[in-house]
One Martini backbone bead per residue (centre of mass of N, CA, C, O) as a GRO file, in nm:
protein
  244
    1MET     BB    1   0.060   0.063  -0.021
    2SER     BB    2   0.300   0.263   0.003
    3VAL     BB    3   0.384   0.236  -0.295
    4LYS     BB    4   0.107   0.330  -0.414
    5THR     BB    5   0.110   0.608  -0.278
    6ALA     BB    6   0.369   0.718  -0.395
    7LEU     BB    7   0.268   0.690  -0.695
    8ARG     BB    8   0.030   0.895  -0.666
    9VAL     BB    9   0.193   1.146  -0.590
   10ILE     BB   10   0.358   1.159  -0.855
   11GLU     BB   11   0.099   1.168  -1.038
   12ILE     BB   12   0.005   1.440  -0.930
   13ILE     BB   13   0.253   1.614  -1.011
   14GLU     BB   14   0.234   1.537  -1.317
   15THR     BB   15  -0.042   1.643  -1.374
   16TYR     BB   16   0.015   1.939  -1.308
   17ALA     BB   17   0.245   1.967  -1.517
   18ARG     BB   18   0.052   1.919  -1.755
   19GLU     BB   19  -0.206   2.101  -1.700
   20ARG     BB   20  -0.165   2.387  -1.555
   21ARG     BB   21  -0.413   2.370  -1.320
   22ALA     BB   22  -0.679   2.377  -1.151
   23LEU     BB   23  -0.824   2.089  -0.971
   24PRO     BB   24  -1.077   1.918  -0.921
   25LEU     BB   25  -1.133   1.636  -0.769
   26SER     BB   26  -1.293   1.479  -0.984
   27GLU     BB   27  -1.077   1.538  -1.220
   28LEU     BB   28  -0.823   1.420  -1.080
   29ALA     BB   29  -0.938   1.134  -1.053
   30ARG     BB   30  -0.987   1.087  -1.353
   31LEU     BB   31  -0.685   1.129  -1.442
   32LEU     BB   32  -0.582   0.892  -1.244
   33GLY     BB   33  -0.790   0.647  -1.207
   34VAL     BB   34  -0.957   0.707  -0.933
   35PRO     BB   35  -1.117   0.731  -0.661
   36VAL     BB   36  -1.233   0.994  -0.485
   37SER     BB   37  -1.167   0.902  -0.203
   38SER     BB   38  -0.868   0.845  -0.250
   39CYS     BB   39  -0.794   1.134  -0.350
   40LEU     BB   40  -0.886   1.289  -0.090
   41ALA     BB   41  -0.680   1.184   0.097
   42LEU     BB   42  -0.425   1.289  -0.051
   43ILE     BB   43  -0.504   1.585  -0.064
   44ARG     BB   44  -0.524   1.641   0.235
   45THR     BB   45  -0.238   1.566   0.308
   46LEU     BB   46  -0.097   1.772   0.114
   47ALA     BB   47  -0.236   2.020   0.240
   48ASP     BB   48  -0.142   1.974   0.544
   49LEU     BB   49   0.180   1.999   0.429
   50GLY     BB   50   0.179   2.240   0.203
   51TYR     BB   51   0.141   2.137  -0.123
   52LEU     BB   52  -0.159   2.230  -0.116
   53TYR     BB   53  -0.439   2.436  -0.251
   54GLU     BB   54  -0.732   2.617  -0.238
   55THR     BB   55  -0.843   2.847  -0.472
   56GLY     BB   56  -1.153   2.770  -0.411
   57ARG     BB   57  -1.465   2.714  -0.378
   58ARG     BB   58  -1.481   2.450  -0.612
   59GLN     BB   59  -1.202   2.510  -0.792
   60GLY     BB   60  -0.964   2.364  -0.646
   61TYR     BB   61  -0.627   2.251  -0.687
   62TYR     BB   62  -0.281   2.363  -0.594
   63PRO     BB   63   0.038   2.410  -0.589
   64THR     BB   64   0.275   2.515  -0.401
   65GLY     BB   65   0.590   2.651  -0.326
   66ARG     BB   66   0.707   2.409  -0.171
   67LEU     BB   67   0.791   2.216  -0.389
   68LEU     BB   68   1.001   2.399  -0.521
   69ALA     BB   69   1.171   2.436  -0.269
   70MET     BB   70   1.258   2.147  -0.229
   71ALA     BB   71   1.378   2.096  -0.516
   72GLN     BB   72   1.598   2.314  -0.488
   73ARG     BB   73   1.750   2.200  -0.248
   74ILE     BB   74   1.820   1.931  -0.376
   75ALA     BB   75   1.962   2.041  -0.631
   76ALA     BB   76   2.187   2.205  -0.475
   77SER     BB   77   2.302   1.913  -0.348
   78ASP     BB   78   2.404   1.774  -0.595
   79PRO     BB   79   2.709   1.611  -0.640
   80VAL     BB   80   2.705   1.619  -0.964
   81LEU     BB   81   2.550   1.867  -1.079
   82ASP     BB   82   2.728   2.078  -0.937
   83ARG     BB   83   2.975   2.011  -1.111
   84VAL     BB   84   2.850   2.025  -1.420
   85TYR     BB   85   2.675   2.277  -1.471
   86PRO     BB   86   2.871   2.493  -1.577
   87SER     BB   87   2.939   2.324  -1.834
   88LEU     BB   88   2.656   2.305  -1.957
   89VAL     BB   89   2.607   2.608  -1.988
   90GLU     BB   90   2.845   2.659  -2.183
   91LEU     BB   91   2.751   2.450  -2.402
   92ARG     BB   92   2.482   2.592  -2.457
   93ASP     BB   93   2.598   2.866  -2.539
   94ALA     BB   94   2.789   2.760  -2.768
   95THR     BB   95   2.548   2.601  -2.933
   96GLN     BB   96   2.232   2.668  -2.881
   97GLU     BB   97   2.152   2.390  -2.752
   98THR     BB   98   2.050   2.118  -2.617
   99ILE     BB   99   2.124   1.975  -2.292
  100VAL     BB  100   2.228   1.639  -2.190
  101PHE     BB  101   2.235   1.452  -1.876
  102GLY     BB  102   2.350   1.104  -1.840
  103LYS     BB  103   2.259   0.757  -1.768
  104LEU     BB  104   2.242   0.434  -1.652
  105SER     BB  105   2.020   0.240  -1.553
  106GLY     BB  106   1.940  -0.054  -1.389
  107GLU     BB  107   1.758  -0.130  -1.670
  108GLY     BB  108   1.930  -0.015  -1.931
  109LYS     BB  109   1.864   0.290  -1.943
  110VAL     BB  110   1.817   0.602  -2.012
  111VAL     BB  111   1.877   0.877  -1.792
  112TYR     BB  112   1.771   1.202  -1.725
  113LEU     BB  113   1.932   1.433  -1.506
  114ASP     BB  114   1.957   1.682  -1.721
  115VAL     BB  115   1.824   1.996  -1.864
  116LEU     BB  116   1.908   2.233  -2.129
  117ASP     BB  117   1.773   2.476  -2.294
  118SER     BB  118   1.727   2.611  -2.570
  119PRO     BB  119   1.677   2.947  -2.695
  120HIS     BB  120   1.502   2.840  -2.905
  121THR     BB  121   1.200   2.796  -3.014
  122ILE     BB  122   1.310   2.567  -3.186
  123ARG     BB  123   1.333   2.262  -3.011
  124TYR     BB  124   1.466   2.039  -2.794
  125ALA     BB  125   1.221   1.894  -2.526
  126PRO     BB  126   1.311   1.752  -2.273
  127VAL     BB  127   1.302   1.568  -1.957
  128ALA     BB  128   1.383   1.522  -1.653
  129GLY     BB  129   1.353   1.160  -1.594
  130GLU     BB  130   1.374   1.035  -1.843
  131PHE     BB  131   1.348   0.751  -2.068
  132ARG     BB  132   1.581   0.556  -2.283
  133GLU     BB  133   1.672   0.377  -2.542
  134VAL     BB  134   1.989   0.305  -2.644
  135HIS     BB  135   1.974   0.244  -2.967
  136ALA     BB  136   1.805   0.546  -3.000
  137ASN     BB  137   2.054   0.704  -2.856
  138SER     BB  138   2.323   0.903  -2.801
  139LEU     BB  139   2.372   0.839  -2.501
  140GLY     BB  140   2.347   0.535  -2.536
  141LYS     BB  141   2.591   0.494  -2.715
  142ALA     BB  142   2.803   0.621  -2.546
  143LEU     BB  143   2.752   0.415  -2.306
  144LEU     BB  144   2.810   0.153  -2.475
  145SER     BB  145   3.112   0.209  -2.559
  146VAL     BB  146   3.230   0.133  -2.258
  147LEU     BB  147   3.148  -0.147  -2.305
  148ASP     BB  148   3.182  -0.451  -2.332
  149THR     BB  149   3.069  -0.681  -2.542
  150LYS     BB  150   2.916  -0.860  -2.339
  151ALA     BB  151   2.757  -0.636  -2.192
  152ARG     BB  152   2.630  -0.506  -2.442
  153HIS     BB  153   2.472  -0.753  -2.545
  154ALA     BB  154   2.313  -0.810  -2.293
  155LEU     BB  155   2.152  -0.547  -2.295
  156LEU     BB  156   2.038  -0.570  -2.585
  157ASN     BB  157   1.898  -0.865  -2.508
  158SER     BB  158   1.683  -0.750  -2.275
  159TYR     BB  159   1.552  -0.606  -2.533
  160SER     BB  160   1.372  -0.484  -2.770
  161LEU     BB  161   1.436  -0.319  -3.071
  162THR     BB  162   1.290  -0.055  -3.143
  163ARG     BB  163   1.093   0.071  -3.401
  164TYR     BB  164   1.045   0.409  -3.504
  165ASN     BB  165   1.180   0.383  -3.793
  166GLU     BB  166   1.389   0.356  -4.073
  167ARG     BB  167   1.654   0.446  -3.898
  168THR     BB  168   1.642   0.235  -3.697
  169LEU     BB  169   1.829   0.027  -3.495
  170THR     BB  170   1.750  -0.355  -3.486
  171SER     BB  171   2.049  -0.456  -3.442
  172ILE     BB  172   2.354  -0.552  -3.304
  173ASP     BB  173   2.526  -0.513  -3.554
  174ALA     BB  174   2.439  -0.224  -3.616
  175VAL     BB  175   2.531  -0.102  -3.351
  176ASP     BB  176   2.825  -0.187  -3.365
  177GLY     BB  177   2.886  -0.030  -3.628
  178ASP     BB  178   2.804   0.255  -3.524
  179LEU     BB  179   3.017   0.264  -3.288
  180GLU     BB  180   3.271   0.242  -3.458
  181LEU     BB  181   3.219   0.490  -3.636
  182SER     BB  182   3.201   0.694  -3.401
  183ARG     BB  183   3.490   0.657  -3.286
  184GLN     BB  184   3.629   0.758  -3.546
  185ARG     BB  185   3.474   1.032  -3.566
  186GLY     BB  186   3.393   1.162  -3.249
  187TRP     BB  187   3.081   1.067  -3.239
  188PHE     BB  188   2.744   1.023  -3.120
  189MET     BB  189   2.440   0.942  -3.311
  190ASN     BB  190   2.114   1.083  -3.365
  191LEU     BB  191   1.940   1.064  -3.682
  192GLY     BB  192   1.624   1.027  -3.662
  193GLU     BB  193   1.570   0.734  -3.483
  194SER     BB  194   1.318   0.843  -3.290
  195ILE     BB  195   1.303   1.149  -3.406
  196SER     BB  196   1.299   1.256  -3.717
  197ASP     BB  197   1.367   1.584  -3.647
  198VAL     BB  198   1.608   1.477  -3.446
  199CYS     BB  199   1.933   1.573  -3.326
  200ALA     BB  200   2.223   1.398  -3.177
  201LEU     BB  201   2.510   1.446  -2.966
  202ALA     BB  202   2.771   1.229  -2.807
  203TRP     BB  203   2.960   1.187  -2.490
  204PRO     BB  204   3.154   1.058  -2.266
  205VAL     BB  205   3.189   1.062  -1.897
  206THR     BB  206   3.417   1.056  -1.611
  207LEU     BB  207   3.310   1.048  -1.264
  208SER     BB  208   3.425   0.912  -0.998
  209GLY     BB  209   3.395   0.621  -1.176
  210GLU     BB  210   3.157   0.728  -1.339
  211THR     BB  211   2.929   0.696  -1.613
  212TYR     BB  212   2.857   0.936  -1.859
  213ALA     BB  213   2.657   1.178  -2.058
  214ILE     BB  214   2.659   1.405  -2.339
  215SER     BB  215   2.431   1.619  -2.515
  216VAL     BB  216   2.343   1.760  -2.841
  217GLY     BB  217   2.028   1.904  -2.926
  218GLY     BB  218   1.815   1.913  -3.234
  219PRO     BB  219   1.743   2.002  -3.525
  220VAL     BB  220   1.839   1.875  -3.806
  221TYR     BB  221   1.866   2.147  -3.985
  222ARG     BB  222   2.075   2.273  -3.760
  223LEU     BB  223   2.283   2.035  -3.672
  224GLU     BB  224   2.399   1.866  -3.896
  225PRO     BB  225   2.588   2.098  -4.022
  226ARG     BB  226   2.729   2.119  -3.702
  227GLN     BB  227   2.852   1.860  -3.592
  228GLU     BB  228   3.170   1.903  -3.574
  229GLU     BB  229   3.158   2.153  -3.399
  230CYS     BB  230   2.989   2.039  -3.158
  231ALA     BB  231   3.174   1.796  -3.105
  232ARG     BB  232   3.423   1.961  -3.022
  233ILE     BB  233   3.293   2.109  -2.779
  234LEU     BB  234   3.207   1.860  -2.626
  235ARG     BB  235   3.476   1.711  -2.584
  236ALA     BB  236   3.598   1.946  -2.427
  237ALA     BB  237   3.398   1.939  -2.189
  238CYS     BB  238   3.462   1.646  -2.106
  239THR     BB  239   3.762   1.687  -2.051
  240GLY     BB  240   3.732   1.911  -1.838
  241LEU     BB  241   3.578   1.742  -1.630
  242GLU     BB  242   3.794   1.507  -1.596
  243GLN     BB  243   4.025   1.731  -1.507
  244GLY     BB  244   3.876   1.889  -1.263
   0.00000   0.00000   0.00000
């Protein structure tokens, strides 16, 4: 029950992030797919703790600033992001594209630890905390590249390689070939293999014995012609972090 309750609280937070408006109890329960009585107990608890407030009688509930304050305190003390954040900002400013910092999760997927949005109106816009399959993701390819052959193949064999479109690599041999080409070229690339109009370049970085990766992502039309330039800036940022 406690696990289910924790999941419901996370779902409530994500629902507000998605809807971005006050939600009456009945509508929140509908969006969550739970009975009104169960939702009411959670809402009352969160309100009692200061995380939600009622915007007006029968007008619904909305998160208070307490949630943001707690998140900011947590983020400010992150032992890894605190170290890499200034370099990610410099990389974003130098490339003018979206920067993603990630690593492999325990389930063998890429988890986005931090995202810095491009200043462009048209941009790649992922969200921190998202998971992606390694075979169709530039960060995933960079992270696969540091594994030995046995470990890499075991990971790729642990799930089916989803075909997102005609560009997606859907066999281990194809992934191996792409990784070898990428090593020689000097960057790992996702050229529309998961989202057809999005391109991303990535490179691995080792910090305190742990392997992470950083990517530069944006629309294909803008990033593909600049891939060599952005890859050079990206590798220099990774080298600087490892030597810092």
